[in-house]
C-alpha positions as CSV (number, residue, x, y, z in Angstrom):
1,M,4.0,-12.6,-8.4
2,R,3.7,-9.1,-7.2
3,V,2.5,-5.9,-8.5
4,T,4.8,-3.4,-7.6
5,L,5.4,0.7,-7.9
6,E,8.4,2.1,-8.8
7,E,10.0,5.2,-10.6
8,G,8.4,4.1,-13.9
9,G,5.3,3.4,-12.6
10,P,3.5,0.2,-11.9
11,R,5.2,-3.2,-12.7
12,L,4.3,-6.6,-12.4
13,R,7.4,-8.5,-11.0
14,R,7.3,-13.1,-11.2
15,S,10.0,-13.3,-8.4
16,P,9.0,-14.5,-4.9
17,P,9.5,-10.8,-2.8
18,P,12.6,-10.3,-1.7
19,R,13.4,-11.5,2.3
20,P,14.3,-8.2,4.7
21,R,17.8,-8.4,5.9
22,E,16.6,-7.5,9.6
23,D,14.8,-10.2,12.6
24,P,12.2,-10.1,13.3
25,A,10.4,-10.4,10.2
26,V,6.9,-12.0,8.8
27,L,5.5,-13.8,5.8
28,V,2.1,-13.4,4.8
29,S,0.3,-15.8,2.6
30,I,-2.2,-12.9,1.2
31,E,-5.8,-14.2,0.1
32,L,-7.5,-11.1,-1.3
33,A,-6.2,-7.8,-1.6
34,A,-8.2,-4.4,-2.2
35,L,-7.0,-1.3,-4.6
36,C,-7.9,1.7,-2.5
37,R,-8.3,5.5,-4.2
38,S,-5.1,6.3,-2.4
39,D,-3.0,3.7,-4.5
40,L,-4.3,5.7,-7.4
41,K,-3.3,8.7,-6.1
42,E,0.2,7.4,-5.5
43,V,0.6,6.0,-9.3
44,A,-0.6,9.4,-9.8
45,G,1.9,10.9,-8.1
46,S,-0.7,12.9,-6.4
47,R,-0.3,11.7,-3.0
48,H,1.7,13.5,0.0
49,G,3.3,11.5,2.9
50,P,5.0,8.1,3.0
51,S,3.9,4.7,0.5
52,Q,1.1,2.7,1.4
53,F,0.8,0.9,-1.6
54,G,-0.8,-2.1,-1.4
55,H,-1.9,-2.1,1.8
56,E,-6.1,-3.2,2.3
57,L,-5.6,-7.1,2.2
58,V,-6.3,-10.5,4.5
59,G,-3.6,-13.1,5.0
60,T,-1.8,-16.0,7.0
61,I,1.3,-15.6,8.6
62,R,3.0,-18.5,6.8
63,E,6.8,-17.9,8.6
64,S,7.7,-15.2,11.4
65,T,10.7,-15.0,13.6
66,A,8.7,-12.3,15.8
67,P,7.6,-13.9,18.8
68,T,3.6,-12.3,19.1
69,L,3.1,-12.9,15.5
70,A,2.5,-17.5,15.4
71,E,2.4,-18.8,12.4
72,G,-0.9,-19.7,10.7
73,S,-2.5,-16.5,12.3
74,R,-5.1,-14.4,9.8
75,V,-4.1,-11.1,9.9
76,V,-5.1,-7.3,8.3
77,L,-2.6,-4.4,7.6
78,D,-2.4,-1.4,9.8
79,P,-0.4,0.9,7.1
80,N,0.4,3.9,9.8
81,V,2.5,1.4,11.5
82,V,5.5,2.0,9.8
83,V,7.7,-1.5,9.3
84,N,10.2,-3.1,6.2
85,R,7.4,-4.0,4.2
86,G,6.5,-4.9,0.8
87,T,3.4,-4.7,-1.4
88,G,-0.2,-6.6,-0.7
89,F,-0.5,-7.1,-4.5
90,A,1.1,-10.0,-4.4
91,D,0.6,-13.3,-3.5
92,H,2.9,-13.0,-0.6
93,M,4.5,-10.3,1.2
94,W,7.3,-9.6,3.9
95,A,7.5,-7.7,6.7
96,A,10.4,-7.2,8.9
97,G,10.8,-4.0,12.1
98,P,10.4,-4.2,16.1
99,A,8.5,-6.7,17.2
100,D,6.1,-4.3,19.0
101,L,5.3,-2.2,15.1
102,L,5.3,-5.3,13.6
103,R,2.4,-6.5,16.2
104,H,0.5,-3.5,15.7
105,A,1.5,-3.5,11.7
106,L,-0.6,-7.0,11.7
107,Q,-4.0,-6.9,13.1
108,P,-5.2,-10.3,14.0
109,V,-8.7,-11.4,12.9
110,P,-10.9,-14.6,13.2
111,H,-10.3,-17.2,10.2
112,G,-14.3,-18.0,10.4
113,P,-15.5,-14.6,8.3
114,A,-14.5,-14.6,3.9
115,A,-11.9,-12.7,3.0
116,R,-14.1,-11.1,1.0
117,R,-15.7,-9.2,4.1
118,L,-12.1,-8.7,6.6
119,V,-10.0,-6.9,3.2
120,F,-12.3,-4.2,4.0
121,A,-10.8,-4.3,7.6
122,E,-8.9,-1.4,6.9
123,P,-10.9,1.3,4.9
124,I,-13.8,0.4,7.9
125,A,-10.8,1.0,10.6
126,C,-9.9,4.6,8.5
127,A,-13.8,4.8,8.9
128,Q,-14.3,4.1,12.7
129,H,-11.7,6.8,13.0
130,C,-13.0,9.5,11.5
131,L,-16.4,8.6,13.7
132,G,-14.4,9.2,16.6
133,A,-13.0,12.5,15.2
134,I,-16.5,13.1,15.4
135,K,-17.8,11.9,18.4
136,R,-14.9,14.1,20.5
137,Q,-17.1,17.0,19.1
138,V,-20.3,16.9,19.5
139,G,-20.4,13.6,21.8
140,C,-23.1,11.3,21.4
141,L,-23.9,10.5,17.6
142,Q,-27.5,8.9,19.1
143,G,-30.0,11.4,16.6
144,A,-27.3,13.9,15.1
145,Q,-27.4,14.7,11.5
146,V,-24.8,13.8,9.6
147,A,-24.3,14.6,6.1
148,V,-21.4,12.5,3.9
149,L,-20.0,14.5,1.2
150,G,-18.7,11.3,-1.5
151,A,-20.3,8.2,-2.1
152,G,-16.6,5.9,-2.8
153,T,-16.0,3.4,-0.4
154,A,-14.6,5.8,2.3
155,G,-18.2,7.8,2.2
156,L,-20.3,4.5,1.9
157,L,-18.4,3.3,5.5
158,I,-18.6,6.5,7.1
159,A,-21.9,6.6,6.5
160,A,-23.2,3.4,7.8
161,I,-20.9,3.2,10.9
162,A,-22.4,6.7,11.5
163,E,-26.1,5.3,10.9
164,R,-25.2,2.0,13.1
165,A,-24.1,4.5,15.9
166,G,-27.8,5.9,15.7
167,A,-27.2,9.4,13.4
168,R,-29.5,10.6,10.8
169,V,-27.4,10.5,7.7
170,S,-27.6,11.6,4.0
171,V,-24.7,11.1,1.3
172,H,-24.5,14.2,-0.8
173,N,-22.3,13.4,-4.9
174,R,-21.5,15.6,-8.2
175,S,-22.3,12.4,-10.1
176,R,-26.3,11.1,-10.3
177,A,-24.4,7.7,-11.9
178,R,-22.2,7.2,-8.8
179,M,-24.5,7.9,-6.7
180,D,-27.3,5.7,-8.2
181,A,-24.6,2.5,-8.3
182,A,-24.0,3.5,-4.7
183,C,-27.2,3.0,-4.0
184,K,-28.0,0.2,-6.0
185,A,-25.1,-1.6,-3.2
186,G,-28.0,-1.6,-0.6
187,L,-25.4,-1.0,2.1
188,L,-27.3,2.0,3.6
189,D,-30.6,2.9,3.6
190,V,-30.8,6.9,3.9
191,P,-31.3,9.7,1.9
192,W,-29.6,10.2,-1.8
193,M,-29.0,13.5,-2.4
194,L,-26.7,15.6,-5.6
195,F,-24.6,18.7,-4.5
196,G,-27.2,21.8,-4.6
197,E,-29.9,20.3,-4.4
198,P,-32.5,21.6,-0.9
199,T,-32.4,20.0,2.2
200,G,-34.8,21.4,4.1
201,G,-32.1,22.7,6.6
202,R,-28.7,22.3,7.8
203,T,-26.8,19.0,9.4
204,D,-24.5,19.2,12.7
205,V,-22.2,17.6,11.5
206,V,-20.9,17.5,7.8
207,V,-17.7,14.8,6.1
208,I,-16.1,15.3,3.3
209,A,-15.0,11.9,2.4
210,T,-14.7,12.7,-1.5
211,S,-10.9,12.0,-2.8
212,F,-9.9,15.6,-2.4
213,V,-11.0,18.3,0.0
214,L,-11.5,21.0,-4.1
215,P,-12.5,24.0,-3.4
216,A,-16.2,23.5,-4.9
217,V,-16.8,20.5,-2.1
218,L,-15.8,22.4,0.6
219,D,-18.5,25.2,-1.0
220,E,-21.4,22.5,-0.9
221,A,-20.0,21.0,3.3
222,L,-19.9,25.2,4.0
223,R,-23.5,25.6,2.4
224,L,-24.9,22.6,4.6
225,V,-23.5,22.7,8.6
226,A,-25.5,24.9,10.8
227,P,-24.3,27.5,12.8
228,G,-21.3,26.2,15.4
229,G,-21.5,23.1,13.1
230,L,-18.6,20.6,12.4
231,V,-16.5,20.2,8.6
232,L,-15.0,17.2,9.4
233,L,-11.8,17.1,7.0
234,Y,-11.6,13.1,5.6
235,G,-10.3,13.4,1.8
236,G,-6.6,14.3,0.4
237,T,-5.3,17.6,1.3
238,A,-2.4,18.7,-0.2
239,P,0.3,21.1,2.1
240,G,-0.7,24.7,2.5
241,D,-4.0,23.6,1.2
242,R,-6.2,26.9,1.9
243,H,-9.9,28.0,1.3
244,P,-10.9,31.9,0.8
245,G,-12.5,33.0,4.0
246,L,-12.0,30.1,6.4
247,E,-9.1,30.9,8.6
248,C,-7.2,27.1,8.5
249,D,-4.6,25.3,7.2
250,L,-6.6,22.3,6.0
251,D,-4.1,20.1,5.3
252,Q,-2.6,20.7,8.4
253,V,-6.0,20.7,10.2
254,R,-6.5,16.9,8.7
255,R,-3.3,14.9,8.8
256,T,-2.8,16.5,13.0
257,G,-6.8,15.4,13.8
258,T,-6.8,19.2,15.3
259,V,-9.8,21.1,15.6
260,A,-9.9,24.8,14.4
261,A,-12.8,26.8,15.8
262,C,-13.8,29.2,12.5
263,T,-16.1,31.2,11.2
264,W,-18.1,31.8,7.5
265,Q,-20.0,34.0,6.2
266,G,-20.8,35.2,9.9
267,H,-21.4,32.4,11.5
268,S,-19.3,30.3,13.5
269,L,-18.2,26.6,12.9
270,R,-15.5,24.0,13.9
271,V,-13.8,22.5,11.1
272,A,-11.9,19.0,12.1
273,G,-9.6,16.5,10.8
274,S,-9.4,12.8,10.9
275,Y,-6.5,10.6,9.6
276,G,-4.9,7.8,9.3
277,T,-6.3,4.8,12.1
278,N,-5.0,3.0,16.2
279,P,-5.7,-0.7,17.1
280,Q,-9.0,0.5,18.9
281,D,-10.4,1.4,15.4
282,F,-9.1,-2.0,14.3
283,A,-10.7,-3.9,17.3
284,A,-13.7,-2.1,16.1
285,A,-13.9,-2.3,12.3
286,I,-13.4,-6.0,13.3
287,G,-15.9,-6.3,15.9
288,D,-18.5,-4.4,12.7
289,L,-17.5,-7.1,9.9
290,T,-18.3,-10.3,12.7
291,D,-20.7,-8.5,15.1
292,V,-23.0,-12.0,14.6
293,A,-26.7,-10.3,14.4
294,V,-26.2,-7.3,12.2
295,P,-22.6,-7.6,10.8
296,L,-21.4,-4.2,8.6
297,R,-21.8,-6.5,5.0
298,A,-19.1,-4.5,3.9
299,E,-18.5,-6.7,0.9
300,A,-21.8,-5.8,-1.2
301,L,-18.9,-2.4,-1.9
302,V,-17.3,-4.9,-4.4
303,A,-17.8,-4.2,-7.9
304,A,-15.0,-6.2,-10.1
305,E,-12.4,-9.1,-9.3
306,V,-9.1,-9.4,-10.9
307,D,-6.0,-10.9,-10.9
308,L,-2.5,-9.3,-10.4
309,P,-2.2,-8.8,-14.3
310,G,-5.6,-7.8,-14.4
311,L,-4.3,-5.0,-12.0
312,L,-1.4,-4.2,-13.7
313,G,-4.0,-3.3,-16.5
314,L,-6.2,-1.0,-14.8
315,L,-3.7,1.0,-12.6
316,R,-2.5,1.7,-16.2
317,T,-5.7,3.1,-16.7
318,P,-7.0,4.5,-13.8
319,D,-10.2,6.4,-15.9
320,A,-11.7,3.1,-16.5
321,L,-12.2,2.5,-12.8
322,G,-15.7,2.6,-12.4
323,P,-17.5,3.1,-8.7
324,G,-17.0,0.4,-6.1
325,K,-14.6,-1.7,-4.7
326,I,-12.3,-3.6,-6.5
327,V,-10.6,-6.9,-4.9
328,V,-7.4,-8.5,-6.6
329,H,-6.9,-12.1,-6.0
330,P,-3.1,-12.9,-5.7
331,E,-3.5,-16.2,-8.0
332,S,-3.8,-15.7,-12.2
333,S,-6.7,-17.4,-12.9
């Protein structure tokens, strides 16, 4: 059984996933999947770029003709490595392509930790990639002031990784209810602030981790960032996105991970982007999740659990979704 995204929208199919014609190919038995905001954007038709529908998952390889991916291996998915794969919202998922691409797309994880924790490997890898982009601009994060705009899963994970790196972190959001729900998860012990609240000073780095880099959110980032500071674009952008008075193409900066030197109201600043992941990000994410001394308890962000028919209902009524991560069990209850 699987939930696929088709021309008419999401659909529940009860047939087994078709095996790709090419080899090598790998069949993954899905232990657990999770719903990402980018999945919702794809359903709504507001996400740009190649499809990544159903990409947050953890599973076990049941069949393999790939020499470097042994049957019985436990894996998570890097959706930025393009292979021929089915949806991860399924009981099983086929993936096929060149052996080297399959090896990088299916990242190994240990068997011990719970799937409920490891299903966060991909979003944490994205957070690690974001922190890498920041470190390339400001160096060591120890003591740096980092404001994260957005109290969704992405923003909270970025804030948690930055805090673990020694930054002085604050989380900002437009909604008090969303912020209160995020605070109750207990993942972070940092200042929580509404947009527009006085901060007592400007900050070195502002990360925009909202679903979209909207003009009002960018205005808040520009209000908070110190002269000479860094605004990091992590949230969604569309081709040609610009902001009046800021001399850069926001979408190009984000997707290429480049840096633009800009001025705003007479002050210099840098605008940088973060997009995608690499194998080092996954290694760091898995290290965060399996740290024996102080593991990153990402599972605290789980707000609800559904089966595949329940997921279909959520995809058809996304406005009913609240804060927190939705995890998806492939078996019906």
